[in-house]
Structures are given as structure tokens and as C-alpha cells.
N, C-alpha and C positions, 0 to 999 in steps of 0.2 A: 069798724069805724074808720072812715077815710079822713086823712089829715087835711085840714084846711090850709090855704096859703097864708092865712093870717095868724096861724098858730105860732106862739112864741117858741123859739128854738134856743138851744144852749143849756147851760147848767141852771139848776134850780137855785133861786135866791134863798137866803135864810128865812125870809118871810114866807115864801112859797112852801118851804119844807115844814115850817111850823103850821101853816094852814092845812097841808095834806095830813099831818098828824092829828090836828084838831078835828077835821072832817071825818077821818077814818075812825077816830075814837067815838064820835057821835053816832056813827052808823051801826045798826044792828049787825049787818054783814058788809064790811068794807069792800067797795068795788072801785077799782081805778078809773073806769070809764066816766062815771058821773063827776068824780073829783077832777079829772082832766078837763072836762067840759067847763066846769066852774072856773078853773084857773086858766083856760085857754092854752093848755099844754097838750103835747102829744101823749096819748094814752100809754105808750111804751115807756116814756120818761117817768110818768107817775107810777106805773107798775113796778119798774125796776127800783125806784126809791122805796116803795112799800115793801117789796120783797127783802131788800137789803136791810131794812129797819124793823123787820118782823111784824109789820102791820097786816100782812096777808101771808098765806101759805099756799104754795102751788104744789100739789101732789106730783110725784114723779111717776111717769108711766113708761113702760118699755114695750116695744113691739108694735106700737100704734102708728109709727111713722117709718116708712121705708126709706132707704138711701135714695137720693134724687139729685138732679142737677138743676141749679137755678138758671134763670134766663140769661144771666151774665156768664154762664159756663162753669161756675164754681160748684164742685161736687159737695154735697152735704150728707154726712153720715151721723145720725143721732147716736148719742152715748148709750152704751149697753149697761146692764146691771153689773156685768163682769168688769167693765172699765171703771164704773163708779166705785166698786169695792176696792179695786186696785189703787185708784186715785186716793181714796181715804186711807188705805194702808200706807201708801208712800208719804202722805202728808203727816200721818202719825209718826212715821220714821224721821220726820224733820226735813223732808225734801221740799224745795221751793217749786212754784208752778212750772218754771222752765225745765227743771230737772224731771219733774213728773211727766211733762209733755214728751221729753226725749225718751223716757223709759216706756211710756204707753205706746209711743210710735214704734219703738223697737220690738216690744213684746206682742202687741196686738196687730201691728201693721197698718194702723190708721193714723194719718198725719194729724197731730194735735199741736197747737201752739201754746206757749205759756199763758197768753191772754185767754184762750179758750178754756184752759184748765182752771185759771183763776175765776172766771165766770162760773164754771161748773161747780167749783168749791163753794162759791156763794150760794148757788142754787141748792146744793146738798146741805149746807148749813141751815137753810131756811126750812128744810124738811125736819119735822119733829121726831120722827122715828129713827130706827137704825136701818142700815142697808139690808139687814136680814128680814126686816118687816115689810120690805117693798113687795108689791104684788108683781109677780113675773109671769109672762105668758109661757105656755108649755115648752116652746122651743128654747127659751132662756134657762129653764130649770135644769136642763141636762148639762149646760155649759159649766 
């Protein structure tokens, strides 16, 4: 879905948040796209709100996206199951996202920021299973 130039940008208002919740609860299968269209909001804004508030669940998949470089030159390396397990373990130990990012960067060799880890923790919290329940591709199981 391509963003229109007339789409409202910025933070969601309390009324918009309430409307997203109302619409999501009325839908048999809540979908961010139709809700975003009704509110004239970007679908990513609505999706993130729905994930953070438990209105939808996004399953975690590993091995489906390879490391790549964006058009702006930024290298992207998706999180692995090994990283996710380590992030959860460090969080359970009481580490904050910045400390977790530093540890992951040192141990695994992939540059992670505190913000990136914080977002990942939110994604992991929205997953209803445990990390051991996650489906891993063959190459990840050996790690």
C-alpha cells in the first residue's frame, strides 16, 4: 500500500487510538490496512500501534530474509533466533536495551543499537509462544 501525500503524519491522538481498538475488536480478523485507510493514517503507524497493544500478532520467521543493503547504503541484517534467545536471556537478567545491544554487538559481531533492541523486545513480547517454540530453518537449528 503506497502512502498518499494527504496521509496524516505524526503521533496518534487518543481518539484515533480508541478508534483503532474499536475497529480491531469489531473485525473477525483485525487487519491494519483497512483501519489505516479509514483513519487516513499510514499503515505502518497503525500496525505498530496494534502490535504494541496486543491487537494483532506477527509471527516471527527466521531465514526468510537475507542480509542486504538499502538504497541509502545502510546494511540490514535481520535478527536470528540465536540473537533473540540471547536478548531475552539478557533482559531476564535485568539488562537495559543499551546494555543488551552492547553485549549482542560484542558476542555476535552485528552492530545493534539500544533502540533496535527495544523495538525487537516489543516484537518478541507480542509473540505468544516461547523462543523454543519458534520455527527455525535447518541452518539455524545447528547454531
